[in-house]
matplotlib code that plots the C-alpha trace (Angstrom):
import matplotlib.pyplot as plt

x = [22.4, 24.1, 23.4, 26.0, 27.8, 30.8, 33.2, 31.7, 28.2, 29.5, 31.2, 27.9, 26.0, 28.7, 28.5, 24.7, 25.0, 27.5, 25.4, 22.4, 24.2, 26.3, 25.8, 24.3, 25.8, 25.9, 26.2, 27.2, 29.4, 27.9, 28.4, 27.5, 26.1, 27.9, 26.5, 27.1, 30.2, 30.9, 31.1, 33.8, 36.0, 35.9, 39.0, 39.3, 40.3]
y = [101.9, 104.4, 108.2, 109.4, 112.6, 112.0, 109.3, 109.1, 108.6, 105.9, 104.1, 104.1, 102.7, 100.0, 99.1, 98.9, 96.6, 94.3, 94.2, 93.0, 90.3, 89.0, 85.3, 84.8, 82.3, 84.3, 82.8, 86.1, 89.1, 92.2, 95.3, 99.0, 100.7, 104.1, 106.5, 109.8, 111.6, 113.0, 109.5, 108.6, 111.2, 109.4, 107.6, 104.0, 101.8]
z = [35.9, 38.2, 38.3, 40.8, 40.5, 42.8, 43.8, 47.3, 45.9, 43.5, 46.4, 48.3, 45.3, 44.9, 48.6, 48.4, 45.4, 47.1, 50.3, 48.3, 46.4, 49.3, 49.7, 46.3, 43.9, 40.7, 37.2, 35.5, 36.4, 38.1, 36.0, 36.2, 33.2, 33.2, 30.5, 32.1, 30.9, 34.3, 35.8, 33.3, 34.9, 38.3, 39.5, 38.3, 41.2]

ax = plt.figure().add_subplot(projection="3d")
ax.plot(x, y, z, "-o")
ax.set_aspect("equal")
plt.show()
C-alpha cells in the first residue's frame, strides 16, 4: 500500500518496487493498493 502525496513521491515508490523485484520470476502481477482520494487525482501514465 502506498501513502504518497505527490506524483514525484509515487514515482520514487514505484522505482523502489521495481528495483526490488528486478530479476525475479513472478507468478502474479504487481499492484499498488491506492486508497487515498488524493492519489486518485494523480496523472495516470
